[in-house]
C-alpha positions in Angstrom: -12.9 -8.5 35.8 -15.5 -11.4 34.8 -14.6 -15.0 33.8 -15.9 -16.3 30.6 -16.8 -20.1 30.6 -14.3 -21.9 28.1 -15.5 -21.7 24.4 -17.5 -18.4 24.9 -16.4 -14.8 24.4 -17.4 -11.5 26.2 -17.7 -8.2 24.3 -14.1 -7.3 23.5 -15.4 -3.6 22.6 -15.8 -3.0 26.5 -12.5 -4.9 27.3 -14.5 -7.5 29.6 -13.5 -10.7 27.8 -11.1 -13.1 29.3 -10.3 -16.8 29.4 -11.4 -18.6 32.0 -8.1 -19.9 33.6 -6.2 -16.9 33.0 -4.9 -14.6 35.7 -2.8 -12.3 34.0 -4.2 -8.5 34.0 -4.1 -7.7 30.4 -5.7 -4.3 30.2 -2.1 -3.0 30.7 0.9 -3.5 28.1 3.5 -4.9 29.0 1.8 -6.9 31.7 3.6 -5.8 34.1 6.7 -8.3 36.0 5.6 -8.9 39.7 8.8 -9.2 42.2 9.1 -12.4 44.1 7.5 -12.5 47.2 8.2 -15.7 49.0 10.8 -16.7 51.3 14.8 -17.4 49.7 16.8 -19.5 51.5 20.6 -19.5 51.4 21.4 -22.5 49.5 19.9 -23.9 46.5 20.0 -27.6 48.1 17.7 -26.6 51.0 14.3 -28.4 50.1 12.5 -25.2 51.1 14.3 -23.5 47.7 11.4 -24.5 45.7 10.0 -21.8 42.9 7.3 -21.8 40.5 8.6 -22.7 37.0 9.4 -19.7 34.7 6.0 -19.6 32.5 6.5 -18.3 28.8 3.9 -15.4 27.9 1.1 -16.4 26.2 -2.3 -15.7 25.3 -5.1 -17.3 27.3 -6.1 -20.7 26.2 -8.3 -21.1 23.6 -6.8 -17.9 21.4 -6.5 -19.2 17.8 -4.3 -18.1 15.4 -5.1 -15.1 13.2 -3.9 -14.5 9.3 -5.3 -11.3 8.0 -5.5 -11.0 4.0 -6.1 -7.5 2.5 -5.7 -7.4 -1.5 -5.3 -4.3 -2.5 -7.7 -2.0 -5.0 -10.3 -5.1 -6.1 -13.9 -4.1 -6.1 -17.0 -5.6 -4.6 -17.7 -6.9 -8.3 -14.4 -8.3 -9.3 -13.8 -11.6 -7.1 -16.2 -15.0 -8.4 -16.9 -15.2 -4.2 -19.2 -12.3 -4.9 -20.5 -12.6 -8.1 -17.7 -11.6 -10.7 -16.2 -13.5 -13.3 -12.7 -13.6 -12.2 -12.3 -16.7 -10.4 -10.9 -16.8 -7.4 -11.3 -20.4 -5.9 -9.4 -19.9 -2.8 -11.9 -16.8 -1.7 -14.7 -19.3 -2.7 -13.5 -21.8 -1.0 -13.2 -20.3 2.1 -16.4 -18.7 2.1 -18.0 -22.4 1.4 -16.7 -23.6 4.7 -16.8 -20.2 6.5 -19.0 -17.0 6.0 -19.2 -13.9 3.2 -20.0 -10.6 4.7 -21.9 -8.3 1.9 -22.1 -5.0 3.6 -18.2 -4.8 4.7 -16.7 -1.1 3.9 -13.4 0.5 3.6 -12.4 3.9 3.8 -12.1 4.2 -0.2 -8.3 4.8 -0.3 -5.3 2.5 1.1 -3.1 3.9 4.0 -6.4 5.1 6.0 -8.0 1.6 5.2 -4.9 -0.2 6.7 -4.3 2.5 9.3 -8.0 1.9 10.5 -7.3 -1.7 10.5 -4.7 -2.4 12.4 -6.0 0.3 15.2 -9.7 -0.5 15.4 -10.3 3.1 14.7 -11.4 5.7 12.4 -8.4 6.8 10.1 -8.7 10.3 10.7 -8.8 9.7 14.5 -5.6 8.4 14.1 -4.0 10.8 11.4 -4.4 9.2 7.9 -6.8 11.5 6.2 -5.1 10.3 3.1 -1.6 8.5 2.2 1.5 9.4 3.6 2.6 11.2 0.4 0.1 14.0 0.9 0.1 14.2 4.6 -0.3 17.7 6.2 0.0 19.1 9.9 -3.6 18.9 10.3 -4.4 16.5 12.8 -6.4 14.1 10.9 -3.9 14.3 8.1 -0.6 13.8 9.9 -0.1 10.3 8.5 1.6 9.8 12.0 0.0 7.1 14.1 -0.6 8.1 17.9 1.0 6.2 20.2 -2.1 6.3 22.0 -3.6 3.9 19.4 -1.7 1.0 19.7 -1.9 -1.4 16.4 -3.3 -4.9 17.4 0.0 -6.5 16.0 1.5 -4.5 19.2 -1.2 -5.5 21.5 -0.6 -9.5 20.6 2.8 -9.2 20.9 2.4 -7.9 24.1 -0.1 -10.9 25.0 2.1 -13.4 23.7 1.2 -14.0 19.8 4.1 -14.3 17.4 3.3 -11.6 14.8 4.8 -11.2 11.2 3.8 -8.6 8.0 4.1 -9.6 4.8 3.5 -7.4 1.7 2.3 -3.9 1.4 2.9 -1.5 4.3 2.1 2.2 3.2 1.6 3.5 7.0 4.9 5.0 7.5 5.3 9.1 7.1 7.2 9.3 4.2 9.5 11.5 5.9 10.6 8.2 7.6 11.4 5.5 5.0 15.0 6.3 4.8 17.7 4.4 5.9 18.2 6.6 8.9 14.6 6.1 10.4 13.4 6.7 13.1 11.8 2.6 12.8 9.0 3.2 15.3 6.3 3.0 12.7 7.8 0.5 10.3 6.1 -2.6 10.9 8.9 -4.3 13.6 8.4 -0.9 15.3 4.9 -1.4 15.6 4.4 -4.8 17.1 5.3 -7.1 13.9 8.3 -9.2 15.2 8.8 -10.0 11.1 8.6 -8.0 7.9 9.0 -8.8 4.6 7.8 -6.6 1.7 7.7 -3.2 0.4 7.3 0.0 1.8 5.0 2.8 -0.1 1.6 2.4 -2.1 2.9 0.2 -5.0 5.7 -1.2 -6.2 7.1 -3.3 -9.4 6.1 -6.7 -9.1 9.1 -7.8 -11.5 11.5 -5.5 -9.7 9.9 -4.5 -5.9 11.9 -2.7 -3.5 11.9 -5.4 -0.7 12.9 -4.8 2.9 13.4 -7.6 5.5 12.5 -6.1 8.8 14.3 -2.3 8.2 17.2 -3.7 5.8 16.9 -3.6 2.1 16.6 -6.7 0.2 17.3 -7.6 -3.6 15.4 -10.6 -5.3 17.3 -13.8 -5.7 16.3 -13.8 -9.4 15.0 -11.9 -12.2 11.9 -11.6 -13.9 13.7 -13.4 -17.0 14.7 -16.6 -14.3 10.8 -16.5 -13.2 10.7 -14.4 -10.4 7.3 -12.4 -9.1 6.7 -10.3 -5.9 3.3 -12.1 -5.2 5.1 -15.4 -5.2 8.2 -14.7 -3.4 6.3 -13.3 -0.6 4.1 -16.3 -0.2 7.2 -18.4 -0.1 8.8 -16.1 2.6 5.0 -16.3 4.8 4.9 -20.0 4.1 8.8 -20.0 5.8 7.8 -18.0 8.9 4.3 -19.8 9.7 6.1 -23.2 9.1 9.4 -22.3 11.1 6.9 -20.7 13.9 5.0 -23.7 14.5 7.8 -25.9 14.3 9.5 -24.1 17.4 6.8 -22.7 19.3 4.0 -25.1 18.2 1.7 -23.7 21.6 2.4 -20.2 20.8 -0.6 -19.0 18.2 0.5 -16.7 15.5 -0.7 -13.1 14.1 0.3 -13.1 10.5 -1.0 -9.8 8.4 -0.7 -11.0 4.5 -0.9 -8.1 2.3 0.0 -8.3 -1.4 0.6 -5.7 -3.7 -1.7 -7.2 -5.8 -4.0 -6.1 -7.6 -3.1 -2.3 -7.1 -1.4 -1.0 -10.3 1.2 -1.9 -12.3 -0.9 -5.2 -13.3 2.1 -7.3 -13.7 1.7 -10.7 -14.6 3.1 -14.0 -16.0 1.5 -13.7 -19.4 0.1 -17.1 -19.2 -2.4 -15.8 -16.6 -3.3 -12.8 -18.5 -3.9 -15.3 -21.2 -6.8 -17.3 -19.5 -8.8 -14.6 -19.9 -8.2 -14.1 -23.4 -11.9 -13.0 -25.6 -13.5 -12.9 -22.2 -14.0 -9.1 -22.2 -14.4 -8.1 -25.7 -18.3 -7.4 -25.2 -17.1 -4.2 -22.9 -17.4 -3.1 -19.5 -21.0 -1.9 -20.1 -22.2 -5.8 -20.8 -19.8 -7.0 -18.1 -21.5 -4.7 -15.3 -24.8 -6.5 -16.6 -23.1 -10.2 -16.4 -21.9 -9.4 -13.2 -25.3 -8.1 -11.7 -26.8 -11.1 -12.8 -24.7 -13.4 -11.2 -24.7 -11.5 -7.9 -28.1 -12.1 -7.5 -27.6 -16.0 -8.5 -25.2 -16.0 -5.8 -27.1 -14.4 -3.1 -24.4 -11.4 -2.2 -27.3 -8.8 -3.4 -30.9 -9.0 -3.0 -33.4 -10.0 -5.5 -35.3 -6.5 -5.8 -31.8 -4.6 -6.4 -31.0 -2.2 -8.6 -27.6 -1.7 -11.1 -26.6 1.7 -10.4 -26.2 3.9 -13.6 -23.2 4.6 -14.9 -22.1 8.3 -14.2 -21.8 10.5 -17.3 -18.1 11.2 -16.6 -17.7 7.4 -17.6 -17.8 7.1 -21.3 -20.0 4.2 -22.6 -18.0 1.0 -24.3 -20.0 1.7 -27.7 -18.4 5.4 -27.5 -14.7 4.1 -27.1 -12.6 4.3 -30.6 -13.0 0.6 -32.2 -9.1 0.6 -33.1 -8.1 1.4 -29.1 -10.4 -1.9 -28.2 -7.7 -4.7 -28.7 -6.0 -2.2 -26.0 -8.4 -2.1 -23.7 -10.0 -5.7 -23.4 -6.3 -6.8 -22.8 -5.6 -4.6 -19.9 -8.8 -6.5 -18.3 -7.6 -9.7 -19.1 -4.1 -8.6 -17.6 -6.0 -7.4 -14.6 -8.1 -10.7 -14.3 -5.1 -12.6 -14.1 -3.4 -11.0 -11.7 -6.3 -11.0 -9.5 -6.4 -14.8 -10.2 -2.7 -15.3 -9.8 -2.9 -13.6 -6.0 -5.9 -15.7 -5.1 -3.8 -18.6 -6.2 -0.9 -18.0 -4.2 -3.0 -17.2 -1.3 -4.7 -20.8 -1.5 -0.6 -21.8 -1.3 -0.5 -20.5 1.9 -3.9 -21.9 3.4 -3.0 -25.5 2.1 0.2 -25.1 3.8 -1.7 -24.3 6.9 -4.3 -27.2 6.5 -1.2 -29.8 5.9 0.0 -28.7 8.8 -3.3 -29.3 10.8 -3.4 -25.3 12.2 -6.2 -23.9 9.4 -9.2 -25.4 11.6 -8.2 -22.9 14.8 -7.1 -20.3 12.4 -9.5 -17.2 12.2 -8.8 -16.2 8.7 -10.3 -13.0 7.1 -9.7 -12.5 3.7 -10.7 -9.0 2.8 -10.8 -8.6 -0.9 -10.0 -5.3 -1.5 -8.8 -1.8 0.6 -11.3 -0.1 -1.3 -12.8 0.1 -4.6 -11.3 -0.8 -7.8 -9.2 1.7 -9.1 -10.3 4.7 -11.5 -6.6 6.5 -11.1 -5.8 4.7 -14.7 -8.3 7.7 -16.5 -10.3 7.1 -19.5 -8.0 5.1 -21.9 -5.9 3.4 -19.1 -1.8 3.7 -19.5 1.0 1.6 -20.9 3.0 3.6 -18.1 1.7 5.7 -14.9 4.5 7.6 -15.0 2.9 9.6 -17.9 -0.2 10.5 -15.6 2.2 11.7 -12.8 4.4 13.9 -14.8 1.6 15.2 -16.9 3.4 13.7 -20.2 0.1 13.7 -23.0 -0.2 13.3 -26.6 2.3 10.1 -26.5 -0.5 7.7 -26.1 -2.2 7.5 -29.4 -4.6 4.7 -29.8 -2.1 3.6 -32.5 0.7 3.6 -29.7 -1.5 2.0 -27.5 -2.5 -1.1 -29.5 1.1 -1.4 -31.1 2.3 -1.7 -27.6 -0.5 -3.3 -25.9 1.6 -7.0 -26.0 3.8 -5.1 -23.2 1.2 -5.0 -20.9 1.9 -7.0 -17.5 5.4 -7.7 -18.5 8.7 -5.6 -17.2 8.4 -3.6 -20.1 5.1 -1.8 -18.9 3.8 -0.1 -15.5 0.0 -0.5 -16.5 -3.0 0.8 -15.0 -6.7 -0.3 -16.6 -8.9 2.5 -18.2 -12.1 3.9 -16.0 -14.7 1.8 -17.2 -13.6 -1.4 -16.1 -12.6 0.1 -12.7 -16.6 0.9 -12.8 -17.6 -2.6 -14.0 -15.4 -3.8 -11.0 -17.7 -2.3 -8.6 -20.5 -3.5 -9.8 -23.4 -3.0 -8.6 -22.4 0.1 -7.0 -21.6 3.7 -7.7 -18.3 5.3 -8.3 -15.0 3.8 -7.6 -11.8 4.1 -5.0 -11.3 7.9 -3.7 -15.3 8.3 -3.9 -15.5 7.7 -0.1 -19.3 8.9 -0.6 -20.5 6.1 -2.6 -20.4 2.0 -2.0 -18.1 1.6 -5.2 -15.5 3.1 -3.3 -16.1 1.7 -0.1 -17.7 -1.6 0.0 -15.8 -4.8 -0.2 -16.1 -8.4 -0.1 -15.2 -10.3 3.2 -14.7 -13.7 3.8 -14.1 -14.8 7.6 -12.9 -18.7 7.9 -12.8 -20.1 11.0 -14.1 -23.7 11.7 -13.2 -24.3 15.4 -15.3 -21.0 16.4 -17.9 -20.4 13.8 -20.5 -23.3 13.2 -22.1 -21.8 10.4 -20.8 -22.8 7.0 -21.3 -21.4 3.9 -23.7 -18.4 4.8 -23.8 -14.7 4.2 -23.7 -11.9 6.8 -26.0 -9.0 6.0 -24.9 -6.8 9.2 -23.4 -3.6 7.9 -19.4 -3.8 9.5 -16.6 -1.5 8.9 -12.6 -2.8 8.9 -12.4 -0.5 12.0 -14.4 -3.7 13.4 -11.7 -6.1 12.5 -9.4 -5.5 15.4 -11.9 -5.7 18.5 -13.4 -9.1 16.9 -9.6 -10.5 16.7 -9.6 -9.3 20.3 -12.6 -11.0 21.4 -12.1 -14.3 19.4 -8.6 -14.5 21.3 -10.3 -13.9 25.0 -8.4 -10.2 25.2 -9.7 -7.2 26.6 -8.7 -3.7 24.6 -5.7 -2.5 27.0 -5.9 1.0 28.3 -2.2 1.5 29.0 0.3 0.5 26.1 4.0 0.8 26.8 3.0 3.6 29.5 0.5 6.2 27.0 -3.1 5.9 28.0 -5.0 4.5 25.1 -7.7 5.7 23.4 -11.0 3.4 23.2 -11.3 1.6 19.4 -14.3 3.1 17.7 -14.9 -0.5 15.9 -17.3 -2.8 16.9 -17.0 -6.9 17.5 -18.3 -8.8 14.7 -18.1 -12.1 16.8 -21.9 -11.6 17.6 -22.8 -12.0 14.1 -20.6 -15.3 13.3 -23.5 -18.1 14.2 -26.4 -15.1 14.4 -27.3 -14.5 10.7 -30.0 -12.3 12.0 -28.4 -10.6 15.0 -29.5 -6.6 15.0 -26.5 -5.2 13.7 -24.3 -3.6 16.5 -22.3 -0.5 14.0 -25.1 1.7 13.6 -23.3 4.6 12.6 -20.2 5.5 10.4 -19.2 8.5 8.7 -17.0 8.4 5.5 -14.7 11.2 3.8 -11.6 11.1 1.4 -10.6 14.2 -0.6 -13.8 16.2 0.3 -16.0 13.1 -0.9 -17.8 12.2 2.2 -20.9 10.5 3.2 -22.7 9.2 6.9 -24.4 5.8 7.5 -27.0 5.8 10.4 -29.4 2.7 10.9 -29.5 1.9 7.5 -29.8 5.8 6.0 -27.1 7.3 4.2 -26.5 10.6 3.0 -23.8 11.5 0.7 -22.2 13.7 -1.8 -19.2 13.2 -4.2 -17.1 16.2 -4.1 -14.0 15.2 -6.9 -13.5 12.9 -9.7 -10.6 10.2 -9.3 -9.0 11.2 -11.9 -9.5 14.7 -11.8 -7.0 16.8 -9.5 -9.3 19.7 -8.4 -12.9 19.5 -7.8 -15.2 22.0 -9.9 -17.4 23.1 -6.8 -16.7 24.1 -3.2 -17.8 22.0 -0.4 -20.7 24.6 0.0 -22.1 23.9 -3.2 -21.7 20.6 -3.1 -24.8 18.5 -3.7 -26.6 16.1 -1.3 -28.2 12.5 -2.2 -30.1 10.4 0.3 -30.6 6.9 0.6 -32.5 4.0 2.5 -30.4 1.1 2.2 -32.9 -1.0 4.1 -35.5 -0.8 0.6 -32.3 0.3 -1.8 -29.5 -2.1 -1.4 -27.3 0.0 -3.8 -27.8 3.5 -3.2 -30.0 4.1 -7.1 -33.2 6.0 -5.4 -32.3 9.2 -4.4 -34.7 10.4 -1.6 -33.3 13.7 -0.8 -36.1 15.9 -2.5 -39.0 13.5 -0.7 -37.1 13.8 2.8 -35.4 16.9 2.7 -35.6 16.7 7.0 -34.1 13.2 7.0 -31.5 14.8 4.8 -30.5 17.6 7.0 -30.6 15.5 10.1 -27.6 13.3 8.6 -25.7 16.3 7.5 -26.2 17.1 10.8 -24.7 13.7 12.0 -21.8 14.1 9.6 -20.7 16.9 11.1 -21.0 15.9 14.8 -18.9 13.1 13.9 -16.4 14.7 11.3 -15.6 17.1 14.6 -15.2 14.4 16.6 -12.7 12.4 14.8 -10.8 15.1 13.3 -12.1 14.7 9.6 -12.3 18.7 9.9 -11.0 20.9 8.4 -11.8 19.3 5.1 -9.4 19.3 2.4 -9.6 18.5 -0.7 -6.2 20.1 -2.1 -4.1 18.6 -4.4 -0.6 20.1 -5.5 -0.7 22.1 -2.3 -0.7 18.7 -0.5 2.3 17.4 -2.7 4.8 20.4 -1.6 5.8 19.8 1.8 6.6 23.3 2.7 3.0 24.0 1.9 1.7 21.1 3.7 3.7 21.2 7.1 5.4 18.0 7.1 9.0 17.2 7.7 11.4 17.2 4.7 14.4 14.9 5.4 16.5 16.6 2.7 17.4 20.4 3.1 19.6 22.6 1.7 21.0 22.9 -1.8 23.3 20.0 -1.5 23.7 15.9 -0.4 26.2 13.4 0.3 26.2 10.1 -0.4 28.8 7.2 0.6 29.9 4.9 -1.9 27.6 1.9 -0.3 24.4 3.6 0.2 21.7 1.8 -1.4 17.7 1.7 -2.0 17.4 5.1 -1.2 13.7 6.8 -1.5 12.7 9.7 -4.0 11.6 11.2 -0.6 14.8 11.3 0.6 17.0 12.7 -2.4 17.9 15.8 -2.9 15.2 17.0 -5.7 17.3 18.3 -8.6 14.0 18.0 -10.9 13.3 21.0 -13.1 16.9 23.0 -12.3 20.3 22.8 -12.9 22.3 20.7 -10.9 25.9 18.7 -10.5 26.6 15.2 -9.4 30.1 14.8 -8.7 31.8 11.3 -7.3 35.1 10.3 -5.8 35.8 6.8 -7.6 39.1 4.6 -7.2 39.2 3.2 -10.8 40.7 -0.4 -11.7 44.0 -0.8 -13.5 41.8 -2.7 -16.4 39.4 -0.4 -17.0 36.0 0.8 -15.6 32.5 -0.7 -15.5 29.7 -0.1 -14.1 27.1 2.5 -12.2 28.3 5.3 -10.0 25.0 6.5 -9.2 21.8 5.9 -10.6 18.2 7.4 -9.3 15.4 5.9 -11.0 14.4 2.7 -13.3 13.1 1.4 -16.6 10.1 4.2 -16.8 12.0 7.4 -15.9 15.2 8.5 -14.4 18.9 9.4 -14.8 22.4 7.4 -14.3 25.8 8.3 -14.2 28.5 5.3 -15.2 30.9 4.0 -16.5 30.9 1.9 -19.9 33.4 0.4 -21.8 35.9 2.9 -19.5 34.2 5.8 -20.8 32.4 8.3 -18.5 28.6 8.3 -19.1 25.4 9.5 -18.8 21.7 8.2 -19.3 18.6 10.5 -18.7 15.6 7.9 -19.2 12.6 9.9 -20.2 9.4 7.8 -18.8 10.8 5.2 -20.6 9.8 6.5 -24.0 13.7 7.7 -25.1 16.7 7.9 -23.0 19.3 10.2 -23.8 22.9 9.1 -23.8 26.3 11.6 -23.1 29.1 9.7 -23.5 33.2 11.1 -23.2 34.9 11.7 -25.9 38.2 9.9 -24.0 38.5 6.6 -21.8 38.9 6.9 -18.1 42.3 6.8 -16.5 43.6 3.2 -15.4 43.8 3.1 -11.6 44.1 5.7 -8.8 41.5 8.2 -7.6 39.7 10.3 -9.3 36.9 12.5 -9.7 34.2 12.7 -12.1 31.5 14.7 -12.5 27.9 15.8 -14.2 26.7 19.1 -14.8 23.1 19.9 -16.0 22.5 23.0 -17.3 18.7 22.8 -17.1 16.9 25.0 -20.1 14.2 26.8 -17.6 11.0 28.4 -18.7 8.5 25.8 -16.9 8.6 22.0 -15.5 9.7 19.0 -17.6 11.9 21.1 -20.0 15.6 19.9 -21.2 19.0 21.3 -20.6 22.5 20.6 -21.7 25.0 17.9 -20.1 28.6 18.5 -19.7 30.8 15.5 -18.2 34.7 16.4 -16.6 37.3 14.0 -15.4 39.2 15.4 -12.3 37.9 19.0 -13.2 38.6 18.8 -17.2 35.9 18.8 -19.6 35.9 15.2 -21.6 32.2 15.3 -23.1 28.7 16.7 -23.5 25.3 17.2 -24.9 21.6 17.3 -25.1 18.4 15.9 -22.6 15.9 17.7 -24.9 12.9 17.1 -22.0 12.8 15.8 -18.7 9.8 13.9 -15.8 8.9 17.3 -13.8 7.3 15.5 -11.0 8.3 12.5 -9.9 11.2 9.9 -11.4 9.4 6.7 -10.3 6.8 6.0 -7.8 8.9 3.0 -6.4 12.1 2.6 -7.8 15.1 4.1 -6.2 18.8 5.7 -5.9 21.6 3.6 -5.9 25.4 4.1 -5.2 27.9 1.5 -6.9 25.4 -0.8 -8.5 21.6 -0.4 -9.7 18.7 -2.1 -8.2 15.8 -2.6 -9.3 15.2 -2.1 -13.0 17.4 -0.3 -15.4 17.7 3.3 -16.2 20.3 2.9 -19.0 20.0 0.1 -21.6 22.6 -2.6 -21.4 22.7 -3.4 -17.7 20.6 -6.0 -15.2 20.9 -6.2 -11.7 23.9 -8.6 -11.6 26.4 -7.0 -14.1 25.5 -2.9 -13.2 28.2 -3.8 -10.1 31.0 -0.6 -10.1 34.0 -2.5 -10.6 35.9 -0.1 -8.7 35.3 2.1 -5.5 33.0 4.8 -5.2 33.9 6.9 -2.1 31.2 9.2 -2.0 29.2 11.1 -4.3 28.0 14.7 -4.2 24.6 16.4 -5.2 24.4 19.7 -5.5 21.7 22.0 -7.3 21.4 25.7 -8.7 25.4 26.1 -7.7 28.0 27.4 -10.1 31.1 25.8 -10.1 33.6 27.2 -12.5 36.5 24.8 -11.4 34.2 21.7 -11.9 35.7 20.1 -8.8 35.1 19.8 -5.7 38.1 20.6 -3.2 38.4 18.4 0.6 38.3 21.7 1.8 34.5 22.3 0.2 33.8 18.6 1.1 34.5 19.7 4.8 32.6 23.3 5.3 29.7 21.3 3.7 29.5 18.1 6.0 30.0 20.6 9.2 27.2 22.7 7.9 24.8 20.1 8.2 26.2 18.9 11.7 
């Protein structure tokens, strides 16, 4: 193995880089311990009983600290560092003292980008052809990261780094997110020694579903008391790094800092949104023109670049109803405040590193978006994403939206902005998130800052780079080879190319010459400056109107056409065919095939071929289970069902939640209120149906309470009749007129004995939702007739034995 001089680094992509004084063989991880081969005298008092001191595992000398920051759903044209009008002073500060990469690319979607970032391999090759909730059994789409593709966190940890992840984790298979694990693919099973954040695609920033390592954790304050997840995760990250440097100052750290910002819901303190009041009144078309001019002035795009036209599917600002515009502009004010707020807290972390004296020797990647800006809010945007996910239409009239626009960004909304704003945030490119064919979906701003490792200051790098290049760069910067074996498993070579060659050489020929792109059938290929692309599906439409065979391909020479504005397919058909063939070669190599543009089928686990955690028609929960995801609960939507609980009632009268699922924007709850059994069904936050018992609960003793829901049928999302029972005797009944058809919540959970997160029923907060008796167990049953309205001990025993 060749040795390098201090201060130089070899090409990590070929596994040859080491530090000059490092004698460890690091291609096999964990580094094998070597048995002592010398003589050992009889007595420790013997002068010959001298042994080498114990040497803690450390990376090679000169390895830097590493901080990778990954924002969520931020388009290339959003941040002021890349010409946007949203203030991101932290990104600007780091860029002024570092580098901007203006041809940095992602995969066009969340989970795939994150899997590619952490492994250095193409997303399909590690099973992440899409997000975890729609995994299939096809090798490129399983969302199960193979053990032959170890994460950079695992590699760095096994080489002596301290490792921690903060924020969003959307790389755990959906069926492995319950309290029973397995936890192999959670952050703490994937190389991170500490994790604080949430699991899934998004979270309520005011009421997040938090985990510390693998243990559910609740916020220490309410939104009314000033809680926000972005501030909380930053506080935790600061605490961790200060502790790490206080206790092991000679040990470098790797921190992966991945906020939920700025993914929907766009939640931010009102004063941050108010900073942008009136700033977007001219609309999204005017905003694109303004950003485009700023980008040229800033030098992040060439002077001869063209602004791509707005697609016909996205309406012009002038065509939007005038009475709706106040709501539309407030959406963007909230989003802008959210992004600036996120950058502010990144700045807090950077300031702490500077005060600690660690910043100059910390390699910082500030990746401003894991894909393009999100067009998943539809043409008008929404106050509650739950409407979109459940097909609830006709509610959000212009009058309704304007009347409720004061809720945007607050705990009373689960908001997302309109498609037109997403397109503007992706200026100057075509399209948005999910559209992997065009740069609007895949090109993101990236800032690299490392004063001790980069001589250049405030410069722009134009080499083609991709998110899979980050891990090889980190390893080369740390003088570490790519491992051949990790935990006994032979590793697949990384597909990315280290970016280190470009740090101090703006004119260095680019080394990442070929890259495929694919998401939901939207696909493209980059090769030596040329791109061939085809958009197959529009993000806010669940199905494509054309087959793969009938997709129309476009051809661009991006050495002359920076923004993919001039389609040359008709002029160079031979070049187009050459690139189409190259796409097929790359697609076959990296498990992209078979292409999969299905929507409804992939949400059905049986059709998709992925495991289901809960099977059968019944589920028993203990009285202490909390934070159970919807994927880990019996699916009782669109069918008759019952909920039965055995409870110990207090002498002074019962109060509190027995079981709940969902939250403020949709769900159901069985609880005691003023010593009466009560059921609440929350229909998408629009309407709450309450059914209350006609008489009070017994005082003291062990009793069985029950809710039976008789579904009307005739389709999905219909209503039903509710009956309440205590010890088998009916005590109340009523109607629920309509229900949630597809999902109760994207991120709220089920809880027994209390309510975590936002409340389903009015009158409860986290603090006073705790049941003041004891819940022994809860049983959910679907489609079963029980004319006794009571579960006998024998029946529970049979069920328990059947599930062994």
